[in-house]
Residue, then its C-alpha position, 0 to 999 in steps of 0.5 A: m500500500l502506497m501512502q502519499k503526503k498531501k501538500n499542507s497536510i500532516f496526514a498521508k493519503c492512501n493511493v489505493c483508496k484514492s484510485l478506487k474512489d476516483l474510479i467509482s466516481k468516474l463510472g457512476r453507481n449504476y454500472n456493474y464495474a462500479r459495484e466491483y470497485e466499491l467491494k474492493l474499496k470496502n475490503h481494502l478499508l476492512h484490511q486497513e482497520s484490521c491492521i490498525s487494530l493489530y498495531h494498537t494491540w501490539r503497542s498496548e501489549s508492549v507497554q503493559s508487558e514490557d519485560e516479556f514483549l518487544c514491539v518495534i513499529h516504525d510509523k513515522m508519527g511518534h518517533a520522538k516518544i520511542a525508547f529503544p532497549r539497550l542491548 
């Protein structure tokens, strides 16, 4: 999944979402192809939600059980708050 940062925005935008939404708007809602792209968009969004849920689960688990669980996630958002263990 490619992410692209929009000018004057602090959030990245997903190229897959953008391209599917563009295709749906160009085809209109009456075409069978548009319904196919709507289903693809729905599945893509569900996948994104599951990845976000997994991210938050791993992150909270690493905070709660820091002696047993190590989770290093590079998300380019909270890198100022990351503390790497000394090996």
